[in-house]
N, C-alpha and C positions, 0 to 999 in steps of 0.2 A: 610650698618648700620652703624651708629654714635654708641659709648659708651654712657650710660647713664651718667658717670662722665664730657665726652665732653658735652654733652646738658646742664647738670647743670652749667659748666663753662660759656657757652653761655649765660644762664639766668640769673647767676650773673652779668657778664657784663655788659650785655644790660640793667638790672637794674640798676646797678651802674652808667652806663653812663646815661641812661636815668636819674637819680636823680641830677647828676652834671649839665646835659641841662636843668632842671627844675630849680635849683637853678642859674643857671647863667641869664635864662628867665627872673626869677622873678627878680634878682637886677639889670638887666638892662633896666627893664620894663618902668620904672620910666623916663630913659633916650631918651626913642625913642618916636615918635608920633604918636604911634599906635593909632587909634581913637580918637588923641587930640584935643583942642580945642585950637589954636594958640591966638599968642598975638594981634590978630587983628579981634579975634573972631569967625572965620571960623573955623570950623570942617574939620580935617582931615581924609580922607578914605583912607585905604591903601589895595591896590588889590595885592594880592600876584599871581605872573606867574613866568610859565617857557619858554624857548624857545622865538618866536617871536610871539605871540597872534594875535596882529595886532589890539586891540584896540587904545594904543595909536596911532600907527603908522597910524591910519584912521581918528586920531584927536577927536575921542569920547568922550576922558576926557574931552581937552579944550571946546567941545561944552557941554557940560554937567555943565562946572562951567562957562560958559556965563547962562544960565537959572536958575544956582541955584549958586548966588553968596555967599551962606553961606556956601558951600562946597570947599574943594581943594582935590585934589584927588592926591595921591602916588603910583606909579607903582613899588613894589620892586620882580625883575627877578633875578631867578636863571638859568642857562644858560641850564641845566638837569634836566629833571625829576627825573631820580633816584637819582638827589642830594634834588631835590625840596620836594620832598614828605616823606622823611625820619624828615626832618624839620617840615614839615606840619602837620603828627602824633605826631611829639614832643611836637609841640603848642598845639593841639588839647588836648593832655592828661595832660597838666599843666595849660592850660588857660590860660596861658601868653604869652605876644606877638603875639597875634593872629595876621593877616590879619583880616579886615572888611570883605572885599571878596575873596574869595580863589577859584583858578582855581585848577579843578581836573582833570587828563587825563582820557582816555575810561577806559585804561586798571586798574586803579586802583579804579574804581569808584564799583565796587562790593565790595571788602573789606571796602571802605569807607560807604557802604550803609549798611552792616551787620554788620560792628563793629563799625560805629562813627556816626551812624545815629542820635544818640539821642543828637549829640553834634552840631546839626547843624540846622538851623531855617527849617520850612516847606516852602517852597516858593511856593508850590500849593496852597496857603491859600492867597499870597500876592495880593494885589489891584493890578488889571488890568492882571493878567496871566490867561492864559485859553489853558490847556491840547492841544486843538485841533490846536494852534499854531504851537506846536514842532513836529517833525516828531515820531511818536507812539512807536516807539522801542529806541530812544533816551530818551523820557522821563521814560519808564519802567525802564529803564539802573542804573537810580537815582531815582526811588522809593523803599521805603521800604515795606515789606508783608503788613504792618499795614496801608498803604496809604499815608506816608510820604515824599514829593519829596524835596531831600536835594539840587537839583542844577538845573539849567537849564540848556539847552544846548547851547553851543555857535556856533561848527561847527561839521563837520565828514570831514574823511581823502578818499573821492574818490581818488584812486590812479593810477596815470599815469607814463609814463617815460619822463624826462626832459633832452635834449642832447644839446651840442655844435655842432650846425652845420659848425662853421668853421673849428673845428676839425676834424669832420666827413670827411667834403670836401679835408682837405688836409693828409687823409687818404685812400682817394678815395673811400668812400662809399657814398651811398645817402644821400640826406639829405632833399628829401621828406617825411615831416610826415605822409602822407598815404600812401606813399609805403614803408617805415618804418612798419608801424603798419601792412599791408597788410604782410611784408615780416616773423614777429615773430607770428601772431595772432595766438592766441591757444596752443602756445608752446613755455616754457621758453628756451629749449635746443636751438632753433633757436636764441633766443637773445645772448645766450653764443658763439652761432658760427659766430654769426657776431662781437663779440667783437675778437674771434678768428683772425678774417679777419681783424681788425683795427688795432691788436697789430702787425701784418705784417706791416704796413707801419706806423706805430703811429708816430704823431709829438714827437720830441726830449722832453722828461722830463714828457711826460704825458701817463696814461691807462684809458683802456678802461670805468673802472666804480671807483666810489669813496671806494668800501669796499665791500667783499663779504656780509657784514652783511646788507647791503642795497638790495642786491638781496635777500638775507633771509625774509627781510619783506616783501618786493614787492610779492615775490611768496607767502607767508604766508598771506600776505591780502584777498588771494581770496579764502582762504582754508575755506571748510565747516564744518572740523573737525580740533578743535585746542588742547588747553591744557586741556577743562575739557569738559565734557558732558553734557547734560540737567540737571542730578541729580548733579550736583556738584564733581564730582568725577575725579581726576587727570585721563588724557589718555595719555600724554604729550610724552611719550615713542612708543604708538603704533600708535598715530594719524597719520595719510596717509596725514593730511596737513602740521603735521610738518615735514616729511620724506620726501617728494617733496621739500620744501622750504631749509632743510638741505643740500639733495643732490645736487641742484642748486648752493648752496651757496659755497659750495665744488668743483665745477669744478671752479668755478670764482676763489676761491682761491688758487687753485694747477694750474693753467690755465695761471699764470703769467699776466693776465690782470687788475690787482686790484693795486689802489696808496694804499692799506694796510693801511688805514685811520680809528681811532676811530670815527664813527658819534659824533657830538653836543660837540668834543673837540676841543682846541683851534688850532690843527695842521688843522683839517678839514675845521675849517672858513678859515685857510689861502690856504688849498687847491681850494678853490673856487675863493679865491681872486686872485691867481696863475693860473689857468687854469690847475690844474695836470691831471683833469679827463675828460670825454668826456661825462659819462651820470649817471643820479642818479635815486634813485626811487622816485616818485615824486607825495606824496600826496597832496591834493588843499593847504593846510598850508605850504608845502615847496618851494611854489611860492615865497611867503615874504621871506621866509629865504633866497634862492637865490638871489634874490635883492638886499637885506641887506649884504652878506656878498662878494656877488662877484662884486657890487659897480658899477658904472654907466658906468666903462668898458665893461661891460657885455652886455648891450643894444644891441638886433639883434642879438648877438651870440649865446643866448639859444633859443632854440625850445622847443615842447612838442608833445607827441602821446601817442595814447593808449596803454595801454601794452598787453602784451600778454592773461591775464586771467584781469577779473574786480574784482578788492576790494578793501577793505577798513583800510587802516592804521590810526590809531588816531581819535584824536577827542577830543573836550573840554567841561566842565561844568562850570559853577560858582557856587560857595554855600556860604553862610551867617554864619561864624559861631557864636556860640550861647555865647560865650565868649568875643565876640567883644563888643566895651563900647557903638556902636552907631547902634544899630541892625537894627532900623527903616529907617535911612538914608542908612544904606548900604543895606538893602531889595530894597528899591526905586533904587538905583543905579545898581544894578544887573538885577533886572526887565527891568531896560529901556538899559542898555547895550545890551541886550539878546532879544530886539524887534526885529520883521522882516526887518525895516527901518534902524536901526542902523547895522544889520550883514550884509545888504547888501552893505553899506558904508566900510565893511571892504573888502567883496569880490571885490568891486572895486579899493581898495587900493593894495592889494596883494593876491587876487583868495582863500581867504579862504571859504569853501564852508560853507553856513548857516546851522543849523538843522531847521530853517524853512521853509517849502516848498513853502510857499503861496507866496516867492518873485522869486521861481526858472524860472520863466519865464521871467522876468524882468533882472534879473540879467546882469550887463553889468560891464566887469573888465574897469578899467581908461584906455585913451591913451596911457599914461605912462607905463602902467603893459603891455598891448597889445603889444606896441613897444617893448617891453624890451624882450618878446616872439616871436618874430620874427612875429607879428600881427596872432599869433595860436587863433583858434576858444576854446578860454578858458571853455565858457560857455557850450558849447555844450560836450566837452569831457568830463569836469567832472559832469554833468548832464547826461549824457549817462553811466558812470561808477556807479554812484549812483545809478540808477535806475534798474540794472543788478547784483549788489553785493549781494551776498547770505548772508542770516542772521548770528552774528556770536554770539557764545556762549561764556562768559565772565566768568573766575573763580576768584575765592577770591584772589589767587596769581597770576595771569596773567602777569602783568608786571614783575615781578621778576624772573617767569620760562623765559619769552623771552629776559629778559636781562640777566639769566646766560646763556642763547644759544648763543645770539647774541654776546656778551660782553666778555664772557671767551672760551666759545666752538669754535666758528667761530674764533674768534681773532688767539686764541691759533695756531690753523692750518694757519692761513694766514700770520701770523707777527713773529711766532716762529719757522715754520716747522713740526708741530707734523702731526700725521697723522690723518685722519678725525677718526678713531677709537680713538686715544687718545684725540681728542677733545671733543667728545661726551662723552667719560667718564668723562672727565675736567668739563663737564657741569651738568652730570648726579649729581656728587659729589656737587655741588655749588646748585643745586636745592633741592637735599635732604636734603643740611644744612640749606639751606632758609625755607624749610616746617617743619623741625623740625625732620626729619624723621632719 
């Protein structure tokens, strides 16, 4: 437990920081083009995103601009969600500098629904929106207790494993995706055992996996017991799903098979480009990330296979902040971007799996994406995982708890050589701090 004086200092510091951020946002709001009309009379709609969402990459903004000549779209990207989300909260609190359309990650959606719902437009009432278009559980995640839907689903994260078959071959491992899937089916320990074999003949400068955190997220993706129970009570300490994911990550962290990279940091991006690791946890949205960060030289070297267990890691919604200057135009854009036919185009470009089941039977990756991943049956792999993934319960601080475990607890063991007990203690301390305990 933290002392009350320390908690008060945290509150005062946060309040001061928020006040400063608010004043800075207000001061510069007249200098940006958030929701503004340019000299040519066009309305600029700002879309706030994190990572590689795929809407721009699939050409959707350009397509919308062609059919809406009065609209200009600007995407404002922050690489990591843990940097993007606090900025979003600050913007919502101040009402200044908000993006016209804002992406919301699934691990943050419960907190946004419960604490920020009043600051978003009700997209459930928008023209052309039908609840039946979206996965039922996805729709519910973004809906408040009084029935207000603050976000429309973009994608979900059925999680496979992506691997460099050229590196597997050099290490003397099988490269056939079906054989690999059978070899580690149902047991993450078998995946770790394959990593031990890889390291016996690993090509110079390479490791089996990018990070132990990657393994943590992949195992946790299939957990039925997570950080919260259905009543909203924290259960992260005793959660079996958390324990299983932690144990697997510790085996990797202490087994010498990890490149020890922090995910979504520049060094991780460079690891893709330099071929420093042979496997990475691969939710559907990761496929686009791999293509972008590895570059053209990765074509035909990457492949994908079913993971030992089926699970979902990540997923995104689009919401429209009520403080935006052009809510009508922003709502129309958000609705259009999340229509099944548009999300199918994002899948074709980078395999991000849509929240709209009506297109599942017709999804086709582009020839370029299929070739990049060695002609893997991308649609079949992700669709099969999505159908078998257990229902997940998300809590109000789900993202922060997960980040504390992966980016502090796991990394201290992996990068600093601390024991699993010390790493878990550090994660617990950070979690209690985040929860104000």
